[in-house]
N, C-alpha and C positions, 0 to 999 in steps of 0.2 A: 614558533610565536607562542608564549606562554602565555596560557590564559590566566588571569587573576583571579583569586577565591575560586578556583578549582573546586571541586569535591569527588572528582572520581578519577581515578589511574587508568584509565582504559586506555585502550589502543588508540584513540584518537587525541589523548589530554596534550593539551598546547594548539589543538586547532580551535580556532576560534571562528564559529558561520555566523550571519546576520541572515535572519529566516523573516522574508517577507512576504509570506505566502500564506493562504488560504485555503479551503478550503480540506482535501485531501490527499492528493498527488505530495502535492508541495509539504505539507504540514508534516505525513510521514517521512519522507526524506529528511525532514528536521528533525525526529524523532530520533529515526536510526543512526542516525551522528553521532548523536548525543547521546544515545544507547550505548556506545562505543566510545565514550570517553569526551567527547569534544563541547567546547562551551559551546550552547548554541544561544542565540540572544532573538527571541522572539519579536519583529517588532509590527506592532498594532495602533488602528485608530485609535486616540484617547477615549471620543465618546461612549463606544459601545463593543470595540475589538473588533477581532476577526468575525467572519459571518457563525461560524460554530459557537462560538459564545451565545449566541441569542436565538439561533436555529436547529432542533436536534432533532431525534425519533420521536417523536408522539412529545417534545418539549420533556424528556423525563429529565429530570436533575438530581446529583448526588452531594448533600450537604451547600445546597444553593448551586452548581457547577452544572452547567448543560454538559450529559455523559460522551457528547458525540466530541466536545473538546477536548474535555480529561483524557481520551481514547488516543488521540492523535498528537499530542504537545507536551508531552512528559519530559524531564531530562533539558528546559530549558525555564530563560530568565524571559521577563517581559519588559519590554519595553513601550509604554505609551508616548507614542511621537508623531505630529501632526507632518504629514510628508507636507503639506501644500503651505507650509508656513517655511520661512525664513531662516528662525529660528530651528525650526525640527527638520531641515534639510542639512544645516548646517553640523548640528548635531551626527546625522548619518554620515555624514561627508568624512566630518572628523573619525567615525568609528571604524571606517573602512581605512581609516589610514593604518588600522594598526586587528584586522583580521583578516583571515585565509579566504575565506568563503563569502560571497553574498548569491541566496535562491529567492527567485520569485517567480512569479506566477502571473506576473497583469496579463491583462489581455495586451494584443502585440500594440507597439507603440508607447502606451502608457509608462513604461518606466522612462525613455526617454522624454517623454515630457516633463515628468515628475524633477528630473534631474539625475536620475538613480540608473540611469542605463549605461551599457557594458562601457561604453565610449568616454563618457564623464567619470565613471567610477576609476577605471583605468589609468586614466588618468593622472589621478588621486596616488594607488598604488598600484604599479605595473605589476607584483605578483600577486592578487586579486583575481580567485578562482569566480568566474561569475557562471551562476546556474539559471536558463531560461528554463520552464517549463510551462509547453502549451497544448491546446490540442491539437494543433496538425503543422505547426513549424512555421517558421517567420518569416519565408515565403512562398508562393503560391495561392491560388484563389480564393482558400478557403483562413487564410492567416487571422482574417479577423471575425469570423465565424464562432462563439461557444461553443468550447472544449469540454465536454461533460462524458462520465461514464457510458451511461443506457448510448448516448445521440453515439460517438467514438464505436460502440458495439455495431450500431445499423450500421456505420458505414463501413466498418471491417471484415463482412462478411461472415462473422463466428455464428449468429443467430440461426441461419440455416444447418448449423452442423448439428445439431437437438433433436429427437421428437420423427415425427413419422409424417409420409407424404399429406399434405392439406394442412397440417397443425399452422398455428400462427408461430411466426418471429418467434423466438423461444430467447429470451436475455439471461444473462448469471446472475445472478445475485450474489457474489463475491465482492462486485467493485473490484475486478480484476485488472481494468484500464487504467484507476488510478489507482491501487496499491504497485501493480508492475511500476507504472511509469514512477514511482518514489524510488524503486529498487534499483530501475536504470542510470533515475538522476544519481542515488548515490554510488554506484558503478562507476560511472562518467566524472564525478566530484573526486574521489579517489585517484582514478586513473590517473587525472589533471596534477594533484599533489604529488604523484610519483612524478609526473614529465618535471612539475616547479625543483623539483629534488635535484634533479640532472641539470634543466635549462635556467633557473633563477626565474622564470617570468611566469607569470598566468596564462589562463585563455578561459574563450567563453566557452560555456557548455551549454548544448542545447539539447533538451527532452522533446517529442511529440508523442502525445497518447497513442494515435492514429499508427505510426510506426511502431510504437511497442506495442500493440494489436496484434497487428501485422506480421510481428516477429514472432509473437504467440503461437504462430499459423505456420508456423515455418514447413511442416511436414505438407499440410494441406496444399498451400500456396505452390510450394514448388513443386508437389504433384503436378498440379493444376496445369502450369507455366512450362512443365516441359512433359507431361506426358500424354494433357488433353482433356481429362476427365473433370468436368466439374460433380465439387462435391453434390451427392444425393442424400436426400430421405428415403426410408425403406417403407414401404406400404405400414410395416409395425414399426410402432413407438420401441428405440433403441437410443442410449446413451452416445452415440457418435455413427453416422451414416456411412463410415468407412474402416471402421474395426470391425473385423467380424466377429458373430454370433457366440458367445450369450452375452455378449458386453452390453451389461444394462442393470434396471433397478426390476424385483420382484417383491411381490406381495407374499408377506409368509403368514403363519397362523393368528401370530401378536403383532406384526408388525413389516419390515421390510428388509430386504437382503441386496445385495449390490456382489454382482460375479463379472470379475475382469475377466482377462485374457485365459479364458479354461479352455483348454480342448475337449473336441466337442464327444471323443471316446471316454474321457474322464467323467463327461458331463452325463452320458449317456450310463456310467457306471454308477453314479450319485442318484440317478432318477431311477435304472435298472430299465433303460429302454435301448431296443435293438437297433433301431434305426440311427439314433446318435452314434453308440458303438461303431458303426461303419465307416462315420463321417471321419475316414485317420489322415486324409491331406489335410492341408491345412490352411488351402481356396478353399476348401468345403467349409468353412465358415463364413466366405465372402458370397460364395456360389447359390448355398441355401438359407442367406441370413430369415428373409421373408418366414419361412417353411420354420426354420426352427424357433424366429420367436414367436411366430403363434402356437406351435407344439408346447412351447415351455411355459407359454404366459402364467397359467396357472399351475403350474406343476409345482408349488412350492406347498400352496395352503394347507398341506395336511400336516404340518409341524414350527414350529417356533423357529424364529429366525437364530436364536444361540444353538438348538439342535441344527441345524443345517452348516451354522460355522463349525460344528466341531465335527461333522459328517466332511465338509469341505475341507479342514484344514489336514482330516485324516488319506484325502484322496489326494492332497497336494494340489487341491484349485484355488486360487484365490478369490477370497470372498471377504465380505466385511456387513457390519449394521448399517442405517441409515438413520442418525441420531437428532435428535433435537436437541436445544440449547440444554436443558433441564438432565435429561441423558450420560450428552458429552460431557456436564462437568461431574457427573458419577460415577463415571467412569475409570476403573482404577489404575488402568495407565496415566489418566489424568490427574489422577490425585499423587499418584507417586512418584511423579516425575518432575511435579509441581510447576505445572505448566500457568497455576493462576496465581499471581505475588500482587503484593500490596504497593499502592503508590501513595504517598501522602497529600493532602488536600489543605489549601490555606485558613481555611476556614474551620478546621480542626476536623478527626479523623482521617481513614485512607478510604479510596475507594481499589476495590480489585481490578487488576487487569490481567492480559497478557504477558507473557515472560517474552524477554526478546528473544527472536527464534535463533540466532548464534551463538555458537558455544565458542569459548579462545581458553585456555588453561593457564595460559598464561597476564592475559591483560581481558578478563572476561568484561562484556558488558551487561549494566545494571541498572539499575531502576532508581537513582540519585535524588530527584526531583520529582516531584507530581507536576501537572498542567499548570503554571501560574496563575495566578490571579491579574486582571488584564492593571500595567502600570505596577504590578508587584517591586518589580526587579529597578524602574526608572530613577532614583534618587542614585540606587547601589551603583548602576552604570556608569551614570554622568560623574559621579564622585571621586569612583575605585577608579574606572577606565580612562576617563578622561581629564580624571585632575579636578576639575569643575568643584568652585567654593558653594558656600550653601546658601549666598546669595544669586549667585546666577543661577544657580537650580530656581532659586525661589522667583528671579525675575521668568524665566523660561515658563512654570510653570504657571506664573499668573498671566501673561501675553496668551495661554493655551496651546504652545507651541511644544506640551510634553504635558503629562498627569502621571501623578501617583497613584498607587492604591486606592479604592473607594472602599470604605469602613462597612 
């Protein structure tokens, strides 16, 4: 299905996606599809739009727009529509007829109540690929519970893989549950697109955050299920209780240093430590973990991080710095490989953002559109896609079923 007014010739050009999501997991899935060339139409409530338009990190803004919204809503068009109104529901149903994917992350049962559940949309368009993102899936005792990154991390068991015995549970700061769920949704959608090429019909794709976070712990969970031991923290602080020493973060003269899977004899050469040089068996890194961590905790204080990295590189040790955002942006690799790009903004200027993480030589992902203003494309979509005349559009606006952008 060819998307009109497409500005990208990316790999997914011609695929139209209705993105009825908010917060992070759903919007980042829609953005990734847009980066790859899909025509993504973001459906939002007319009054204030989706959650992140009005709430963000310390309410920081760029050119009048919330940075958290800008971050995960580029390459989309905004359709401001009241899903609870008859006129608004009619607009969505008409749009579904000429779309390929419907993406939603409403609480369980909400989409059905609104008339935009899978069964309702499947009757309108049997080819529709309907993707539901949730915290815990559509069945089971937790299906009505709120799914949020921190809460799901707590359920998943992952908070006890980091730190030392007696430490509080340690959550990740990466929004990993949300972001990885968005990526899994994209994988499911693309698999369903390929299946539709073969069968001619769409299907319902479901992705839940708890499943995703458990999937990210396959090594730990499979070990527990099949060999018995519960993942345990060490007496000494480590980056992961099941990986041999010296895996962790260490204070240096001027900053911090990370060490990954470094053979202990190599570490012994680096630190000129005779005992470490004798620990040549791989399992010694497990057997003597507490002793190793205790011995080397303050062993890197006499040199700078850069000096230790140079020493580690020469010795074949996997190591690196611990950056804050300012240091990250000033890193030579980040600058030379252009990790940071610009995306346009509706009210002038542009916002800096991180480039799409995928590279393709024939159909590269691009940033064609910035995050849209609320209702910026309402009239364009109704006119160009649905063929509505100006009078009909004006009536929908007057009734409150849809809204145009507010200057």
